[in-house]
Structures are given as C-alpha cells and as structure tokens.
N, C-alpha and C positions, 0 to 999 in steps of 0.2 A: 719931401723934407719932414712933413708932419708924421708920416709913417715911421721914418727913421727915429724921430724923437720918441714916439710911442714905444717902439721896440726897445730903445735904449732905457727908457723909464721902466719897462717891464723887466729888463735884465737887471737893473739896479734893485728892483723890488725882490726878484728871485735871489739875488746875491745876499740881500739882507736876511731873507728867510733861511738861506743856507747857513749864514753865520749864526742865526738863532738855534738852528738844529745842531750845529757843531758845538755851541756852548752847552746845550742840553746833554749832548753826548759826553762832553768833558765833565759835567757834573756827575753823570752816571759812572764815569771812569774813576772820579774821586771817591764816590761811595764804594765802588768795588775795591779800591785801594785801602779804604778804611776797614772794610770787612776782612781783607787779607791780613791787616795788622792785628785785628782782634782774634781771628780764628787760626792764624798761623798756617794757612793752607797754601801749599806749594802750587797746586793747580790754579787756584784763584790768582795767585801772584803771577804765574805764567800767562794767564789770560789777560791780566792787566798790562803786562809788558807787550803782549801781542797786539792789543787794541791800540796802545800808544804808538807802536811802530807803524801799524797800518794807517792810523790817522796822519802821522807825519809823512809817510810815503804818498798818501792821497793828496795832501795839501801841496807838497812839492811838485807832484806830477801835474796838478791842475794849474799851478802858476807857470810852470815851464811850457805846458801845452798852450796856454793863452798867449804867452809871448812868442812861441814858435809859430802859431797860426798867423798872427799879425805880421811877423816878418816874412813868412812864406807868401802871403797874399801880396804884400808890398813888392817883393822881388818879382813874382810872376806877372803882376799887372804892370809893373814898370817896364818889363821886357815882353810886351804883348806880342811883338812881331815873332818872337821865338816860341812863345807859350800860348799862342792863340787858341789851339784846340782844347787844351786843358782848362783855360780860363772860360771859354765859351761853354764847355760842358758843365763846369761848376756853376756858372750863372744860370744856365737853363735848367739844371736839375734842382738847384736850391731856390730858384726864383729870386735872385739877388742881383745887384748891380754895383760894381766897384767895391772898394774897401769899406767906406763909410756911407756911400751913396753914389748917385750918378755924377755928382760934381767932380769926383776923382778922375773920371774919364775925360772930362772937359779940360782939366788941367794937364793930364798926361798926353792925350791924343788930339784933343780939340773936337772930338766927336764921340758919340756913344755907340758901342758895338750893337749888332743886331740881336745878340743873345739876351740883352737887357729887356727887350720888348718882344721876344719870341718871333723874330723875323730874321731873314737872311741878310738883309741890308741894314744900314745904319738907321737909327730912329732919333727923333727929337726928344728933348728933355721933358716936354709936356706929356708925352705918352708913357713915360717911365714912372711906374708907381712902386717899384721894388725897393726894399731896404738894402743896406750894405751887406756884403758877404761876411764881414767880420761879426756883425750882430747876429746874423742867422747861424753862423757856426758856433758862436758862444751860447746862443739859445739851445742849439742841439746838444752841446756839451753839458749845459745845465740840466737838460731833460735826461740825459744819460746819468748824470750825477744823482738826480732825484730818484731815478729808477734804482740805482745802486744803493742809495740810502734807504729806500723803502724795503728793498730785499734784506739789507743788513738789519734794519729795525725789526722786521718780521722774524728773521732768524734769531735775533736777540731775545724777542718776546717768547718765542718757542723754547729757547734754551733756559730762560729764567723760569718759565712755568715748569719745565722738566726738573730743574733743580729744586723748585719749591715742592713739587709732588714727591720727588725722591726723599727730601728731608722729612716730609710728613709721613711717608711710608716707613722710614727708618725709626722715627719717633714712636709710631704705632707698634712696630715690632719690638722695640725696647720695652714699651709699656706692657705688651702682652707677655714678654718674658718675665717681667717683674710680677705680674699677676699670677703667672704659673708658679713661680717660686714661693709666693705668699700662700697659695693654695696648698702646696706641698708641706710648708711649715705648719699650717693649721691642721692638716690631716694626719700628721705623724703621731705615733703611739708612744707611750711612756714605758721605759724599761728601767730596771734598777741600775744605778751607776756602780761600777766596780772600782774599788780604791786601788790606785796604782802605787805600789811601794817604792818604785824607782823615781817617782815624780818629786819635784822639789816641794818642800814644805812651805806653804804660804803663810807668812807672818802677818797677822792682822794689824791694822793701824792702831796706834794708841788712842784709847778713848779718854775723854775727859773724866775727871774723878767723880763728878756729879752723876753722870750716866753709867759709870762702871758698876756701882752698887745695884742699880735697878736692873741692869743687864745680867749681872751675876745671879740675882734672885730669880729672874725670869728663866735663865738657863737651867738652874737647879730644879725649878718646878716642871720644866718640860722634860718629857721622856725622850730618849734617843729615837729618832725617826730615820727611815731610809730615804736617801736622796735619789731623785729620779732625773733622768736625762731623756730628751726627746730623740726619737730615732724613726726612720722611715719604715722599718720592718717590725713585725710583731714578735718575732722570735728573739729571746734575750741573748745577749752576747756574753759568753763566758771567757774572761781574760785570765790567763794563767801566766804569771810572771815568775820565771825561775832562772837562776843564774847558770852559767856554764858549768860550774863545779857541781851544782845539784844535778844537772843533766848527766854529768859524768858518773856521779855516784849511783844514780838510778838506772844507768845502763847495765846490761848483763856483763858478767866477768869476762867472757870471751871477746867482748867488743871494747874493753877498756884500753887494750894495748894497741897503740897506733902502728908500731913498727915491729915486724917479725923477721928474724934472720934464721935461716936453716943452714946449719953447718954440718957437712958430711965428713966425719973424721976418718972413717975407713969404709972400704967397700964391704967388709964383713958384717957390718952392722945391718941387721934387718930393718930396724926402725931408726932412722936418724934422730939425733938429739936436737931438740928445739930450744934455742936460747932466746929468751925474751929480754929485750932491752927497754 
C-alpha cells in the first residue's frame, strides 16, 4: 500500500509539472500571436493555429486515453475467467497487480493471481509489493508525454534559432546593400545639367518682403553659374530635345512624303507618272 501511495504521489507531481509546462507553452503561443498581429505574417499566423490545434488534440487524447485505460482494466479484471491470459501477461510484464493494488483481487476473486508475485500459483497479500496497473500505465503514459514534449521543445528551440539567424542574415544583407548604394553615390562624378525645354517651369515660393531685397541684391551680384548633377559615368550626356515638326523639316525631301501612289495611265508611257499625296 505504501508503494501505491508513493507512485500516486509521483504521478500527481508529474501531472503538476506537465501543467506548468503546458502553461509555459501557452505563454509562448500568446507571444507568437502577438508577433503575428504586429508583423502581419501569414506563416506565423498559420504556425499559431497549428500549435493551438495540436495542443487541443493532445489534451483531448490524453483525457480519453486515461479514461479508456481505467475502463478497460476494470472490464478485463472483472471478467478474469475469460481474460486470464491477457491480464496475467499485463501484470507480469508491467510488474503490477490489480487496478489500484492487490486489494482489488481480494474483492473480485477472493485471492491474488500468481502473476502478481511471479509464480504460477496464487500468492498471499504479504508477498505482493507491486503497485496497481492503472498507476503504472499512467506513469508510462506520462513518460511518453514527457518524451514527446522534450522532442517538441527541442524542435521549437531549433526553429526559433533558425528564424533568428535568418532574420539577422537578412538584416545584414540589407545593410550591405545600403552601404553599396552609399558608396556608389559618393563615388559618382559631376557632369553639367542640360536644361529641358519641355519640363514644367517650377515657380518658386513667395519670399517675405524683408528677405526679398537681400536675395535680389545677392542674385544681381552673383554671376550665372553652371549647375551640375551627379552621375555614375564620366562621359557627359548630351540631350537634344526636338519636336516632331522639327524632325520632319530637318529630314531630306525624299523622305518627307509618307504615302506614294504610282498610277499607270497607259502602257505606252515609258515612265509612269508618280502622284504624291
């Protein structure tokens, strides 16, 4: 009886630890949901939904499994005459006796089977030191759950580290691109700016009356200077803006006519007359 109490206490402690771990996972899930709302990431939101569904499925399966194991043990041990082979195999392999202890067999059969004390014949209650089969099965389930949680935690840590490293790599690549663009802007040469006659005339903003006189005096004193623009090439760019009409007038005469119609009035004409329209 003392061993069964110890195992039951251990199971309670394990269950409390499992609850603490589940609460920590829920906190991590909440943080993940907060990050999804900030970043508007579809992948993170999908992972959040996947973790919630897996947690719900795991909790429901654990509850159903615990209830199903207790019912199955109760049914098999109450019908010991029909299920003697399976019950003895279970008790001998798991080193357990009854559902909650050896007292269950005394109430059901009035004697303890030999599988409770590793013998072919029945044995007394003083020689039985095995816990109940329900406690051993729940402890096995808890061990499997712990193994599953450790695997999931390790995979989650690996995934988080990969995400962090990928984020750091992306930031470094972006910073390197910015540095490259700044280097190009600093190394560009100056070429004269060509005035575009087709561009819109920019009207300067109205200046206050006090500064208008000073600016006008300064503009009159300064001589006209060439304006420059930065460009990546050293060769100056010559821009020639000309209208379609100017291009038409500058073209040779034989290329000014777009349409030509040749009309042959008679076969006697050696050279047909060309009429330009």
